[in-house]
VOPAGU-2260 file (C-alpha; in pm, 1 decimal, decimal comma):
REM VOPAGU-2260
SITE   aa  ch    i         X         Y         Z
SITE  UNK   A    0   -1717,7     583,2    1781,6
SITE  UNK   A    1   -2016,5     523,5    1554,5
SITE  UNK   A    2   -1911,9     160,2    1527,5
SITE  UNK   A    3   -1883,4     124,6    1904,5
SITE  UNK   A    4   -2227,9     276,7    1955,2
SITE  UNK   A    5   -2377,1      49,3    1690,2
SITE  UNK   A    6   -2217,0    -258,0    1844,8
SITE  UNK   A    7   -2334,1    -156,9    2192,4
SITE  UNK   A    8   -2689,4     -98,7    2067,2
SITE  UNK   A    9   -2691,4    -432,7    1883,4
SITE  UNK   A   10   -2558,3    -607,6    2191,4
SITE  UNK   A   11   -2833,6    -460,5    2409,1
SITE  UNK   A   12   -3099,1    -552,4    2151,6
SITE  UNK   A   13   -2962,7    -905,0    2129,9
SITE  UNK   A   14   -2969,1    -943,8    2508,8
SITE  UNK   A   15   -3328,3    -818,9    2521,5
SITE  UNK   A   16   -3428,8   -1053,3    2240,0
SITE  UNK   A   17   -3262,5   -1343,2    2420,8
SITE  UNK   A   18   -3454,1   -1263,8    2739,5
SITE  UNK   A   19   -3777,5   -1245,2    2539,9
SITE  UNK   A   20   -3694,0   -1573,8    2372,6
SITE  UNK   A   21   -3627,2   -1746,6    2705,8
SITE  UNK   A   22   -3954,4   -1609,9    2845,1
SITE  UNK   A   23   -4145,2   -1718,8    2533,4
SITE  UNK   A   24   -3986,6   -2062,3    2549,4
SITE  UNK   A   25   -4091,6   -2098,2    2913,0
SITE  UNK   A   26   -4441,9   -1983,7    2822,4
SITE  UNK   A   27   -4454,9   -2228,4    2533,7
SITE  UNK   A   28   -4335,5   -2512,5    2757,3
SITE  UNK   A   29   -4609,4   -2426,3    3008,4
SITE  UNK   A   30   -4867,8   -2424,2    2729,8
SITE  UNK   A   31   -4740,7   -2759,5    2603,0
SITE  UNK   A   32   -4769,1   -2901,2    2950,7
SITE  UNK   A   33   -5123,0   -2765,6    2980,7
SITE  UNK   A   34   -5209,4   -2913,2    2641,7
SITE  UNK   A   35   -5076,6   -3253,0    2742,8
SITE  UNK   A   36   -5280,8   -3234,8    3062,7
SITE  UNK   A   37   -5587,0   -3115,7    2871,8
SITE  UNK   A   38   -5536,9   -3378,7    2600,7
SITE  UNK   A   39   -5529,7   -3651,2    2864,6
SITE  UNK   A   40   -5835,9   -3498,0    3024,9
SITE  UNK   A   41   -5989,1   -3464,5    2677,1
SITE  UNK   A   42   -5928,3   -3835,1    2628,1
SITE  UNK   A   43   -6098,9   -3892,8    2962,2
SITE  UNK   A   44   -6376,1   -3660,6    2856,2
SITE  UNK   A   45   -6414,7   -3837,8    2522,9
SITE  UNK   A   46   -6422,3   -4173,3    2701,3
SITE  UNK   A   47   -6680,3   -4037,8    2940,2
SITE  UNK   A   48   -6877,6   -3891,7    2654,1
SITE  UNK   A   49   -6870,1   -4222,8    2468,8
SITE  UNK   A   50   -6999,4   -4391,2    2781,5
SITE  UNK   A   51   -7275,6   -4132,8    2787,3
SITE  UNK   A   52   -7159,3   -3987,3    3115,9
SITE  UNK   A   53   -7029,5   -3648,0    2993,2
SITE  UNK   A   54   -7131,8   -3410,5    2719,5
SITE  UNK   A   55   -6982,6   -3084,2    2597,6
SITE  UNK   A   56   -7222,4   -2802,7    2627,0
SITE  UNK   A   57   -7054,4   -2600,1    2351,2
SITE  UNK   A   58   -6810,1   -2794,3    2125,4
SITE  UNK   A   59   -6778,3   -2489,4    1899,0
SITE  UNK   A   60   -6646,0   -2285,1    2193,3
SITE  UNK   A   61   -6385,2   -2552,7    2261,1
SITE  UNK   A   62   -6279,4   -2555,2    1894,7
SITE  UNK   A   63   -6267,6   -2174,6    1891,5
SITE  UNK   A   64   -6052,0   -2173,7    2206,7
SITE  UNK   A   65   -5813,4   -2426,5    2052,6
SITE  UNK   A   66   -5798,8   -2221,0    1734,4
SITE  UNK   A   67   -5734,2   -1904,7    1934,7
SITE  UNK   A   68   -5456,0   -2076,6    2130,4
SITE  UNK   A   69   -5288,6   -2203,1    1813,4
SITE  UNK   A   70   -5322,5   -1854,6    1661,2
SITE  UNK   A   71   -5158,0   -1701,8    1968,2
SITE  UNK   A   72   -4871,9   -1950,7    1946,3
SITE  UNK   A   73   -4826,3   -1873,7    1576,5
SITE  UNK   A   74   -4836,4   -1497,7    1644,6
SITE  UNK   A   75   -4578,6   -1530,3    1921,5
SITE  UNK   A   76   -4356,1   -1739,4    1698,8
SITE  UNK   A   77   -4388,1   -1485,1    1416,0
SITE  UNK   A   78   -4304,2   -1200,6    1656,7
SITE  UNK   A   79   -3995,0   -1383,6    1780,0
SITE  UNK   A   80   -3882,1   -1454,4    1424,6
SITE  UNK   A   81   -3934,5   -1087,8    1339,4
SITE  UNK   A   82   -3729,9    -978,4    1640,4
SITE  UNK   A   83   -3456,8   -1222,3    1544,8
SITE  UNK   A   84   -3455,1   -1081,0    1190,5
SITE  UNK   A   85   -3427,9    -727,6    1327,2
SITE  UNK   A   86   -3141,2    -830,7    1553,0
SITE  UNK   A   87   -2966,3    -994,7    1261,2
SITE  UNK   A   88   -3008,8    -675,7    1057,1
SITE  UNK   A   89   -2857,7    -477,4    1344,9
SITE  UNK   A   90   -2566,6    -718,0    1360,0
SITE  UNK   A   91   -2526,1    -692,0     982,5
SITE  UNK   A   92   -2518,7    -311,2    1007,3
SITE  UNK   A   93   -2256,3    -334,2    1280,7
SITE  UNK   A   94   -2046,2    -567,8    1068,7
SITE  UNK   A   95   -2079,6    -334,9     767,8
SITE  UNK   A   96   -1973,0     -40,5     984,0
SITE  UNK   A   97   -1677,4    -243,0    1107,2
SITE  UNK   A   98   -1581,2    -334,7     749,8
SITE  UNK   A   99   -1600,6      28,9     637,9
SITE  UNK   A  100   -1396,3     139,3     938,3
SITE  UNK   A  101   -1134,8    -126,8     865,8
SITE  UNK   A  102   -1116,7     -23,5     501,4
SITE  UNK   A  103   -1076,0     342,9     597,3
SITE  UNK   A  104    -795,3     252,3     838,0
SITE  UNK   A  105    -625,5      49,0     565,6
SITE  UNK   A  106    -639,0     346,7     330,6
SITE  UNK   A  107    -495,3     571,5     601,7
SITE  UNK   A  108    -210,0     326,8     661,8
SITE  UNK   A  109    -134,5     312,8     289,9
SITE  UNK   A  110    -131,0     693,0     278,0
SITE  UNK   A  111     102,4     709,9     579,4
SITE  UNK   A  112     332,3     448,4     425,4
SITE  UNK   A  113     341,0     642,1      97,9
SITE  UNK   A  114     427,5     964,0     283,5
SITE  UNK   A  115     703,3     787,9     478,9
SITE  UNK   A  116     855,1     650,3     156,9
SITE  UNK   A  117     837,9     994,7      -0,8
SITE  UNK   A  118    1001,9    1152,5     305,5
SITE  UNK   A  119    1280,8     892,6     296,6
SITE  UNK   A  120    1344,0     965,6     -73,5
SITE  UNK   A  121    1353,3    1340,6     -15,0
SITE  UNK   A  122    1586,9    1295,9     282,8
SITE  UNK   A  123    1826,8    1087,9      71,1
SITE  UNK   A  124    1825,1    1357,6    -198,9
SITE  UNK   A  125    1887,0    1624,6      63,7
SITE  UNK   A  126    2186,8    1431,8     198,6
SITE  UNK   A  127    2327,1    1413,2    -155,0
SITE  UNK   A  128    2282,2    1789,6    -198,0
SITE  UNK   A  129    2456,1    1858,6     135,8
SITE  UNK   A  130    2752,4    1640,3      30,4
SITE  UNK   A  131    2776,6    1817,4    -306,6
SITE  UNK   A  132    2759,8    2159,0    -138,6
SITE  UNK   A  133    3026,7    2057,7     113,3
SITE  UNK   A  134    3259,9    1945,4    -167,9
SITE  UNK   A  135    3198,6    2270,7    -358,7
SITE  UNK   A  136    3278,8    2473,8     -46,1
SITE  UNK   A  137    3606,0    2282,6       2,0
SITE  UNK   A  138    3704,2    2352,3    -358,5
SITE  UNK   A  139    3614,8    2719,3    -322,5
SITE  UNK   A  140    3814,0    2741,4       1,9
SITE  UNK   A  141    4117,6    2578,3    -163,9
SITE  UNK   A  142    4091,4    2816,8    -456,9
SITE  UNK   A  143    4061,8    3118,0    -224,6
SITE  UNK   A  144    4358,3    2998,3     -18,2
SITE  UNK   A  145    4570,6    2943,3    -328,8
SITE  UNK   A  146    4474,2    3285,9    -460,4
SITE  UNK   A  147    4563,5    3447,8    -129,2
SITE  UNK   A  148    4899,7    3269,8    -127,7
SITE  UNK   A  149    4962,1    3391,0    -478,0
SITE  UNK   A  150    4873,8    3749,5    -377,5
SITE  UNK   A  151    5101,2    3727,1     -73,0
SITE  UNK   A  152    5381,7    3582,7    -284,9
SITE  UNK   A  153    5346,7    3850,8    -553,6
SITE  UNK   A  154    5324,2    4122,2    -289,3
SITE  UNK   A  155    5632,3    3988,8    -114,9
SITE  UNK   A  156    5822,7    3978,0    -443,6
SITE  UNK   A  157    5718,9    4333,8    -531,3
SITE  UNK   A  158    5813,6    4462,2    -187,5
SITE  UNK   A  159    6145,4    4283,2    -200,2
SITE  UNK   A  160    6224,5    4430,9    -538,6
SITE  UNK   A  161    6116,9    4778,6    -430,7
SITE  UNK   A  162    6330,9    4784,9    -115,0
SITE  UNK   A  163    6635,1    4605,1    -248,5
């Protein structure tokens, strides 16, 4: 039951991580698209700036925004890798639980097999004892019957001699 609960929990965690991954991938794709649009507009801006038509009011703010965006992407990537590592650890724990459960079942089967072999041996010995006892009872019955016939014969002889 512990194994089933662990597998269920790992499965739920894996599904949640997959959903998060898909959402993060979609977010990343949107950011990439925005970057490609902004890079083309940046090229236009740079061309305009070179022509003297456009100027950035705060180039440091633009650099800081780009740095912040790259930091956010790196943080998101690190979070996803961390979640993946946690999910892998959960899966590893589930596999270890499964291995321990399998080993315990194997030991139980070996114990059952040993007990069955022992029971078969004891049953064979019991059958031998029953056969020996049966033979001894036959011999005792024959002896008793012969003794009774002897007593009847002696009694008959004595009675015959007494009355004749």
